[in-house]
MIPAMI-172710 format. One record per residue: residue number from 1; x, y, z of N, C-alpha, C, O, CB in turn. Coordinates in pm, whole numbers, padded with zeros to 5 digits, always signed. Atoms other than C-alpha are relative to their C-alpha. Glycine has a CB too. Layout:
residues N
roke: NUM n.xx: X n.yy: Y n.zz: Z ca.xx: X ca.yy: Y ca.zz: Z c.xx: X c.yy: Y c.zz: Z o.xx: X o.yy: Y o.zz: Z cb.xx: X cb.yy: Y cb.zz: Z
...
end
This chain:
residues 67
roke: 1 n.xx: +00078 n.yy: -00108 n.zz: -00055 ca.xx: +10066 ca.yy: +05327 ca.zz: +09111 c.xx: +00086 c.yy: +00127 c.zz: +00004 o.xx: +00200 o.yy: +00124 o.zz: +00051 cb.xx: -00053 cb.yy: -00036 cb.zz: +00140
roke: 2 n.xx: -00073 n.yy: -00126 n.zz: +00005 ca.xx: +10170 ca.yy: +05690 ca.zz: +09059 c.xx: -00019 c.yy: +00079 c.zz: +00129 o.xx: -00120 o.yy: +00066 o.zz: +00198 cb.xx: -00045 cb.yy: +00083 cb.zz: -00121
roke: 3 n.xx: +00008 n.yy: -00088 n.zz: -00117 ca.xx: +10242 ca.yy: +05938 ca.zz: +09333 c.xx: -00060 c.yy: +00133 c.zz: -00042 o.xx: -00014 o.yy: +00192 o.zz: -00140 cb.xx: +00139 cb.yy: +00020 cb.zz: +00065
roke: 4 n.xx: +00063 n.yy: -00128 n.zz: +00030 ca.xx: +10019 ca.yy: +06245 ca.zz: +09332 c.xx: +00039 c.yy: +00100 c.zz: +00108 o.xx: +00027 o.yy: +00072 o.zz: +00227 cb.xx: -00155 cb.yy: -00013 cb.zz: -00010
roke: 5 n.xx: -00037 n.yy: -00105 n.zz: -00094 ca.xx: +10141 ca.yy: +06566 ca.zz: +09490 c.xx: -00107 c.yy: +00108 c.zz: -00001 o.xx: -00151 o.yy: +00152 o.zz: -00107 cb.xx: +00139 cb.yy: +00059 cb.zz: -00036
roke: 6 n.xx: +00102 n.yy: -00103 n.zz: -00013 ca.xx: +09892 ca.yy: +06817 ca.zz: +09617 c.xx: +00068 c.yy: +00135 c.zz: +00013 o.xx: +00154 o.yy: +00153 o.zz: +00100 cb.xx: -00093 cb.yy: -00028 cb.zz: +00122
roke: 7 n.xx: -00060 n.yy: -00134 n.zz: -00009 ca.xx: +09983 ca.yy: +07182 ca.zz: +09554 c.xx: -00068 c.yy: +00079 c.zz: +00110 o.xx: -00191 o.yy: +00078 o.zz: +00124 cb.xx: -00012 cb.yy: +00074 cb.zz: -00135
roke: 8 n.xx: +00055 n.yy: -00081 n.zz: -00108 ca.xx: +09941 ca.yy: +07410 ca.zz: +09851 c.xx: -00062 c.yy: +00126 c.zz: -00057 o.xx: -00015 o.yy: +00182 o.zz: -00155 cb.xx: +00109 cb.yy: +00036 cb.zz: +00102
roke: 9 n.xx: +00061 n.yy: -00126 n.zz: +00040 ca.xx: +09710 ca.yy: +07706 ca.zz: +09818 c.xx: +00084 c.yy: +00113 c.zz: +00056 o.xx: +00130 o.yy: +00109 o.zz: +00170 cb.xx: -00146 cb.yy: +00009 cb.zz: +00049
roke: 10 n.xx: -00081 n.yy: -00114 n.zz: -00040 ca.xx: +09894 ca.yy: +08035 ca.zz: +09832 c.xx: -00088 c.yy: +00096 c.zz: +00080 o.xx: -00196 o.yy: +00134 o.zz: +00035 cb.xx: +00063 cb.yy: +00070 cb.zz: -00124
roke: 11 n.xx: +00076 n.yy: -00091 n.zz: -00085 ca.xx: +09776 ca.yy: +08260 ca.zz: +10113 c.xx: +00005 c.yy: +00142 c.zz: -00052 o.xx: +00097 o.yy: +00180 o.zz: -00125 cb.xx: +00052 cb.yy: -00005 cb.zz: +00142
roke: 12 n.xx: +00007 n.yy: -00139 n.zz: +00042 ca.xx: +09677 ca.yy: +08619 ca.zz: +10056 c.xx: +00096 c.yy: +00083 c.zz: +00084 o.xx: +00138 o.yy: +00041 o.zz: +00192 cb.xx: -00144 cb.yy: +00054 cb.zz: +00012
roke: 13 n.xx: -00083 n.yy: -00094 n.zz: -00075 ca.xx: +09891 ca.yy: +08914 ca.zz: +10165 c.xx: -00091 c.yy: +00086 c.zz: +00085 o.xx: -00201 o.yy: +00122 o.zz: +00044 cb.xx: +00088 cb.yy: +00088 cb.zz: -00095
roke: 14 n.xx: +00080 n.yy: -00080 n.zz: -00093 ca.xx: +09767 ca.yy: +09113 ca.zz: +10463 c.xx: +00078 c.yy: +00122 c.zz: +00045 o.xx: +00201 o.yy: +00123 o.zz: +00045 cb.xx: -00042 cb.yy: -00084 cb.zz: +00121
roke: 15 n.xx: -00057 n.yy: -00125 n.zz: -00048 ca.xx: +09828 ca.yy: +09462 ca.zz: +10595 c.xx: +00075 c.yy: -00027 c.zz: +00131 o.xx: +00026 o.yy: -00099 o.zz: +00217 cb.xx: -00111 cb.yy: +00107 cb.zz: +00021
roke: 16 n.xx: -00082 n.yy: +00022 n.zz: -00119 ca.xx: +10104 ca.yy: +09472 ca.zz: +10858 c.xx: -00055 c.yy: +00076 c.zz: +00120 o.xx: -00018 o.yy: +00046 o.zz: +00234 cb.xx: +00143 cb.yy: +00042 cb.zz: -00026
roke: 17 n.xx: +00051 n.yy: -00082 n.zz: -00109 ca.xx: +09912 ca.yy: +09727 ca.zz: +11064 c.xx: -00137 c.yy: -00044 c.zz: +00049 o.xx: -00157 o.yy: -00063 o.zz: +00169 cb.xx: -00006 cb.yy: +00144 cb.zz: -00043
roke: 18 n.xx: +00138 n.yy: +00031 n.zz: -00042 ca.xx: +09543 ca.yy: +09635 ca.zz: +11063 c.xx: -00042 c.yy: -00143 c.zz: -00033 o.xx: -00142 o.yy: -00191 o.zz: +00021 cb.xx: -00095 cb.yy: +00096 cb.zz: -00066
roke: 19 n.xx: +00033 n.yy: +00138 n.zz: +00032 ca.xx: +09541 ca.yy: +09285 ca.zz: +10910 c.xx: -00100 c.yy: -00018 c.zz: -00113 o.xx: -00143 o.yy: -00130 o.zz: -00140 cb.xx: -00052 cb.yy: -00067 cb.zz: +00119
roke: 20 n.xx: +00093 n.yy: +00007 n.zz: +00112 ca.xx: +09310 ca.yy: +09369 ca.zz: +10618 c.xx: +00071 c.yy: -00064 c.zz: -00120 o.xx: +00191 o.yy: -00044 o.zz: -00139 cb.xx: -00055 cb.yy: +00141 cb.zz: -00037
roke: 21 n.xx: -00058 n.yy: +00062 n.zz: +00119 ca.xx: +09365 ca.yy: +09166 ca.zz: +10299 c.xx: +00039 c.yy: +00106 c.zz: -00101 o.xx: -00039 o.yy: +00198 o.zz: -00128 cb.xx: -00098 cb.yy: -00101 cb.zz: -00062
roke: 22 n.xx: -00049 n.yy: -00099 n.zz: +00095 ca.xx: +09573 ca.yy: +09360 ca.zz: +10047 c.xx: -00054 c.yy: -00029 c.zz: -00140 o.xx: -00045 o.yy: -00142 o.zz: -00189 cb.xx: +00153 cb.yy: +00002 cb.zz: -00002
roke: 23 n.xx: +00050 n.yy: +00012 n.zz: +00136 ca.xx: +09414 ca.yy: +09420 ca.zz: +09709 c.xx: +00111 c.yy: +00039 c.zz: -00097 o.xx: +00194 o.yy: +00124 o.zz: -00065 cb.xx: -00126 cb.yy: +00090 cb.zz: -00021
roke: 24 n.xx: -00100 n.yy: -00033 n.zz: +00100 ca.xx: +09629 ca.yy: +09432 ca.zz: +09397 c.xx: +00129 c.yy: -00079 c.zz: +00012 o.xx: +00222 o.yy: -00057 o.zz: -00064 cb.xx: +00031 cb.yy: +00145 cb.zz: +00007
roke: 25 n.xx: -00119 n.yy: +00085 n.zz: -00016 ca.xx: +09883 ca.yy: +09176 ca.zz: +09521 c.xx: -00040 c.yy: -00141 c.zz: -00041 o.xx: -00128 o.yy: -00200 o.zz: +00021 cb.xx: +00055 cb.yy: +00004 cb.zz: +00148
roke: 26 n.xx: +00041 n.yy: +00131 n.zz: +00050 ca.xx: +09866 ca.yy: +08848 ca.zz: +09326 c.xx: +00031 c.yy: -00113 c.zz: +00098 o.xx: +00127 o.yy: -00104 o.zz: +00175 cb.xx: +00067 cb.yy: -00029 cb.zz: -00133
roke: 27 n.xx: -00020 n.yy: +00119 n.zz: -00084 ca.xx: +09836 ca.yy: +08513 ca.zz: +09505 c.xx: +00065 c.yy: -00108 c.zz: -00086 o.xx: -00003 o.yy: -00198 o.zz: -00135 cb.xx: -00136 cb.yy: -00051 cb.zz: +00062
roke: 28 n.xx: -00073 n.yy: +00093 n.zz: +00085 ca.xx: +10105 ca.yy: +08321 ca.zz: +09316 c.xx: +00116 c.yy: -00061 c.zz: +00077 o.xx: +00159 o.yy: -00008 o.zz: +00180 cb.xx: +00051 cb.yy: +00071 cb.zz: -00126
roke: 29 n.xx: -00119 n.yy: +00061 n.zz: -00059 ca.xx: +10390 ca.yy: +08087 ca.zz: +09402 c.xx: +00120 c.yy: +00089 c.zz: -00032 o.xx: +00114 o.yy: +00172 o.zz: -00122 cb.xx: +00022 cb.yy: -00145 cb.zz: -00053
roke: 30 n.xx: -00118 n.yy: -00085 n.zz: +00019 ca.xx: +10735 ca.yy: +08242 ca.zz: +09426 c.xx: +00059 c.yy: -00015 c.zz: -00140 o.xx: +00111 o.yy: +00082 o.zz: -00195 cb.xx: +00105 cb.yy: -00033 cb.zz: +00104
roke: 31 n.xx: -00055 n.yy: +00021 n.zz: +00134 ca.xx: +10843 ca.yy: +08087 ca.zz: +09096 c.xx: -00082 c.yy: +00074 c.zz: -00106 o.xx: -00026 o.yy: +00127 o.zz: -00202 cb.xx: +00006 cb.yy: -00149 cb.zz: -00033
roke: 32 n.xx: +00084 n.yy: -00072 n.zz: +00095 ca.xx: +10545 ca.yy: +08236 ca.zz: +08911 c.xx: +00005 c.yy: +00151 c.zz: +00024 o.xx: -00005 o.yy: +00229 o.zz: -00070 cb.xx: -00145 cb.yy: -00050 cb.zz: +00008
roke: 33 n.xx: -00008 n.yy: -00141 n.zz: -00034 ca.xx: +10573 ca.yy: +08568 ca.zz: +09095 c.xx: +00127 c.yy: +00062 c.zz: -00056 o.xx: +00128 o.yy: +00179 o.zz: -00093 cb.xx: -00006 cb.yy: +00019 cb.zz: +00153
roke: 34 n.xx: -00128 n.yy: -00047 n.zz: +00052 ca.xx: +10934 ca.yy: +08600 ca.zz: +08981 c.xx: -00009 c.yy: +00036 c.zz: -00148 o.xx: +00066 o.yy: +00122 o.zz: -00196 cb.xx: +00108 cb.yy: -00106 cb.zz: +00020
roke: 35 n.xx: +00014 n.yy: -00024 n.zz: +00144 ca.xx: +10820 ca.yy: +08597 ca.zz: +08617 c.xx: -00076 c.yy: +00129 c.zz: -00031 o.xx: -00072 o.yy: +00177 o.zz: -00144 cb.xx: -00070 cb.yy: -00117 cb.zz: -00065
roke: 36 n.xx: +00074 n.yy: -00123 n.zz: +00021 ca.xx: +10600 ca.yy: +08905 ca.zz: +08664 c.xx: +00092 c.yy: +00121 c.zz: +00006 o.xx: +00199 o.yy: +00116 o.zz: +00067 cb.xx: -00112 cb.yy: +00014 cb.zz: +00104
roke: 37 n.xx: -00078 n.yy: -00123 n.zz: -00011 ca.xx: +10728 ca.yy: +09258 ca.zz: +08618 c.xx: -00021 c.yy: +00059 c.zz: +00139 o.xx: -00114 o.yy: +00021 o.zz: +00210 cb.xx: -00041 cb.yy: +00103 cb.zz: -00111
roke: 38 n.xx: +00005 n.yy: -00057 n.zz: -00135 ca.xx: +10788 ca.yy: +09467 ca.zz: +08931 c.xx: -00133 c.yy: +00072 c.zz: +00026 o.xx: -00184 o.yy: +00070 o.zz: +00138 cb.xx: +00117 cb.yy: +00098 cb.zz: +00021
roke: 39 n.xx: +00126 n.yy: -00073 n.zz: -00020 ca.xx: +10473 ca.yy: +09675 ca.zz: +08874 c.xx: -00118 c.yy: -00094 c.zz: +00014 o.xx: -00222 o.yy: -00054 o.zz: +00068 cb.xx: -00024 cb.yy: +00094 cb.zz: -00116
roke: 40 n.xx: +00108 n.yy: +00097 n.zz: -00015 ca.xx: +10259 ca.yy: +09360 ca.zz: +08857 c.xx: +00008 c.yy: -00074 c.zz: +00133 o.xx: -00090 o.yy: -00135 o.zz: +00176 cb.xx: +00003 cb.yy: -00100 cb.zz: -00114
roke: 41 n.xx: -00018 n.yy: +00072 n.zz: -00126 ca.xx: +10401 ca.yy: +09218 ca.zz: +09182 c.xx: -00065 c.yy: +00070 c.zz: +00118 o.xx: -00118 o.yy: +00005 o.zz: +00208 cb.xx: +00147 cb.yy: -00019 cb.zz: +00028
roke: 42 n.xx: +00053 n.yy: -00074 n.zz: -00113 ca.xx: +10285 ca.yy: +09495 ca.zz: +09412 c.xx: -00057 c.yy: +00133 c.zz: -00047 o.xx: -00038 o.yy: +00172 o.zz: -00162 cb.xx: +00107 cb.yy: +00023 cb.zz: +00106
roke: 43 n.xx: +00061 n.yy: -00129 n.zz: +00031 ca.xx: +10097 ca.yy: +09825 ca.zz: +09423 c.xx: +00110 c.yy: +00106 c.zz: +00002 o.xx: +00195 o.yy: +00106 o.zz: +00091 cb.xx: -00114 cb.yy: +00036 cb.zz: +00102
roke: 44 n.xx: -00105 n.yy: -00100 n.zz: +00014 ca.xx: +10312 ca.yy: +10121 ca.zz: +09312 c.xx: -00032 c.yy: +00126 c.zz: +00080 o.xx: -00067 o.yy: +00229 o.zz: +00023 cb.xx: +00021 cb.yy: +00035 cb.zz: -00148
roke: 45 n.xx: +00011 n.yy: -00118 n.zz: -00086 ca.xx: +10281 ca.yy: +10356 ca.zz: +09609 c.xx: +00084 c.yy: -00027 c.zz: +00123 o.xx: +00138 o.yy: -00136 o.zz: +00140 cb.xx: -00150 cb.yy: +00031 cb.zz: +00038
roke: 46 n.xx: -00078 n.yy: +00018 n.zz: -00122 ca.xx: +10455 ca.yy: +10412 ca.zz: +09940 c.xx: -00056 c.yy: -00118 c.zz: +00078 o.xx: -00178 o.yy: -00132 o.zz: +00091 cb.xx: +00000 cb.yy: +00130 cb.zz: +00086
roke: 47 n.xx: +00038 n.yy: +00118 n.zz: -00078 ca.xx: +10447 ca.yy: +10093 ca.zz: +10147 c.xx: -00093 c.yy: -00094 c.zz: -00077 o.xx: -00168 o.yy: -00170 o.zz: -00015 cb.xx: -00068 cb.yy: +00043 cb.zz: +00129
roke: 48 n.xx: +00082 n.yy: +00088 n.zz: +00081 ca.xx: +10276 ca.yy: +09915 ca.zz: +09857 c.xx: +00037 c.yy: -00145 c.zz: +00022 o.xx: +00155 o.yy: -00179 o.zz: +00018 cb.xx: +00013 cb.yy: +00034 cb.zz: -00147
roke: 49 n.xx: -00026 n.yy: +00140 n.zz: -00028 ca.xx: +10242 ca.yy: +09545 ca.zz: +09932 c.xx: +00025 c.yy: -00027 c.zz: +00147 o.xx: +00041 o.yy: -00142 o.zz: +00187 cb.xx: +00116 cb.yy: -00047 cb.zz: -00080
roke: 50 n.xx: -00021 n.yy: +00015 n.zz: -00144 ca.xx: +10292 ca.yy: +09609 ca.zz: +10306 c.xx: -00119 c.yy: +00051 c.zz: +00080 o.xx: -00165 o.yy: -00015 o.zz: +00174 cb.xx: +00126 cb.yy: +00075 cb.zz: +00043
roke: 51 n.xx: +00111 n.yy: -00062 n.zz: -00072 ca.xx: +10011 ca.yy: +09841 ca.zz: +10420 c.xx: -00118 c.yy: +00021 c.zz: -00096 o.xx: -00099 o.yy: +00040 o.zz: -00216 cb.xx: +00043 cb.yy: +00134 cb.zz: +00064
roke: 52 n.xx: +00119 n.yy: -00024 n.zz: +00081 ca.xx: +09655 ca.yy: +09883 ca.zz: +10298 c.xx: -00018 c.yy: +00150 c.zz: -00024 o.xx: +00050 o.yy: +00232 o.zz: +00039 cb.xx: -00127 cb.yy: -00060 cb.zz: +00068
roke: 53 n.xx: +00018 n.yy: -00140 n.zz: +00038 ca.xx: +09530 ca.yy: +10209 ca.zz: +10147 c.xx: -00049 c.yy: +00085 c.zz: +00117 o.xx: -00009 o.yy: +00201 o.zz: +00128 cb.xx: -00097 cb.yy: +00010 cb.zz: -00115
roke: 54 n.xx: +00052 n.yy: -00079 n.zz: -00111 ca.xx: +09345 ca.yy: +10320 ca.zz: +10460 c.xx: +00107 c.yy: +00027 c.zz: +00105 o.xx: +00109 o.yy: +00135 o.zz: +00164 cb.xx: -00120 cb.yy: -00070 cb.zz: +00063
roke: 55 n.xx: -00109 n.yy: -00020 n.zz: -00097 ca.xx: +09649 ca.yy: +10272 ca.zz: +10687 c.xx: +00099 c.yy: +00104 c.zz: -00053 o.xx: +00147 o.yy: +00189 o.zz: +00024 cb.xx: +00073 cb.yy: -00133 cb.zz: +00029
roke: 56 n.xx: -00090 n.yy: -00099 n.zz: +00059 ca.xx: +09869 ca.yy: +10470 ca.zz: +10446 c.xx: -00062 c.yy: +00138 c.zz: +00010 o.xx: +00007 o.yy: +00236 o.zz: +00040 cb.xx: +00031 cb.yy: -00035 cb.zz: -00147
roke: 57 n.xx: +00070 n.yy: -00128 n.zz: -00008 ca.xx: +09608 ca.yy: +10745 ca.zz: +10438 c.xx: +00008 c.yy: +00057 c.zz: +00142 o.xx: +00034 o.yy: +00176 o.zz: +00160 cb.xx: -00147 cb.yy: -00016 cb.zz: -00043
roke: 58 n.xx: -00007 n.yy: -00044 n.zz: -00139 ca.xx: +09600 ca.yy: +10762 ca.zz: +10819 c.xx: +00141 c.yy: +00042 c.zz: +00039 o.xx: +00159 o.yy: +00140 o.zz: +00111 cb.xx: -00049 cb.yy: -00109 cb.zz: +00092
roke: 59 n.xx: -00138 n.yy: -00036 n.zz: -00029 ca.xx: +09981 ca.yy: +10766 ca.zz: +10841 c.xx: +00037 c.yy: +00134 c.zz: -00061 o.xx: +00106 o.yy: +00215 o.zz: +00003 cb.xx: +00094 cb.yy: -00108 cb.zz: -00050
roke: 60 n.xx: -00029 n.yy: -00128 n.zz: +00064 ca.xx: +10002 ca.yy: +11053 ca.zz: +10593 c.xx: -00070 c.yy: +00115 c.zz: +00072 o.xx: -00012 o.yy: +00223 o.zz: +00086 cb.xx: -00044 cb.yy: -00004 cb.zz: -00147
roke: 61 n.xx: +00071 n.yy: -00103 n.zz: -00075 ca.xx: +09739 ca.yy: +11250 ca.zz: +10785 c.xx: +00073 c.yy: +00034 c.zz: +00128 o.xx: +00089 o.yy: +00151 o.zz: +00162 cb.xx: -00143 cb.yy: -00046 cb.zz: +00032
roke: 62 n.xx: -00073 n.yy: -00024 n.zz: -00125 ca.xx: +09931 ca.yy: +11205 ca.zz: +11110 c.xx: +00131 c.yy: +00072 c.zz: -00024 o.xx: +00170 o.yy: +00159 o.zz: +00054 cb.xx: +00026 cb.yy: -00132 cb.zz: +00071
roke: 63 n.xx: -00128 n.yy: -00063 n.zz: +00033 ca.xx: +10260 ca.yy: +11305 ca.zz: +10945 c.xx: -00019 c.yy: +00148 c.zz: -00031 o.xx: +00063 o.yy: +00231 o.zz: +00010 cb.xx: +00067 cb.yy: -00070 cb.zz: -00119
roke: 64 n.xx: +00026 n.yy: -00140 n.zz: +00037 ca.xx: +10109 ca.yy: +11627 ca.zz: +10806 c.xx: -00040 c.yy: +00079 c.zz: +00123 o.xx: -00002 o.yy: +00195 o.zz: +00137 cb.xx: -00109 cb.yy: +00010 cb.zz: -00108
roke: 65 n.xx: +00045 n.yy: -00070 n.zz: -00120 ca.xx: +09947 ca.yy: +11716 ca.zz: +11137 c.xx: +00113 c.yy: +00024 c.zz: +00099 o.xx: +00108 o.yy: +00119 o.zz: +00177 cb.xx: -00111 cb.yy: -00079 cb.zz: +00068
roke: 66 n.xx: -00111 n.yy: -00013 n.zz: -00094 ca.xx: +10274 ca.yy: +11668 ca.zz: +11327 c.xx: +00108 c.yy: +00097 c.zz: -00046 o.xx: +00202 o.yy: +00124 o.zz: +00028 cb.xx: +00062 cb.yy: -00134 cb.zz: +00023
roke: 67 n.xx: -00102 n.yy: -00093 n.zz: +00053 ca.xx: +10471 ca.yy: +11910 ca.zz: +11109 c.xx: -00012 c.yy: +00134 c.zz: +00068 o.xx: +00064 o.yy: +00226 o.zz: +00038 cb.xx: -00013 cb.yy: +00018 cb.zz: -00154
end
């Protein structure tokens, strides 16, 4: 009888501020993610892969208003 291993499902990435699911970030294992180029791993903007687009927009608005 052979042993079968069940692969875990990879969880999605979420915004650190509001908890919304991040779009544009692949749901891959670390070994497969390592094979991608840097631009395919995360979104190419400030805080890409950490914050969602709406949180970044709000942070930029607050920064401009505080100047």
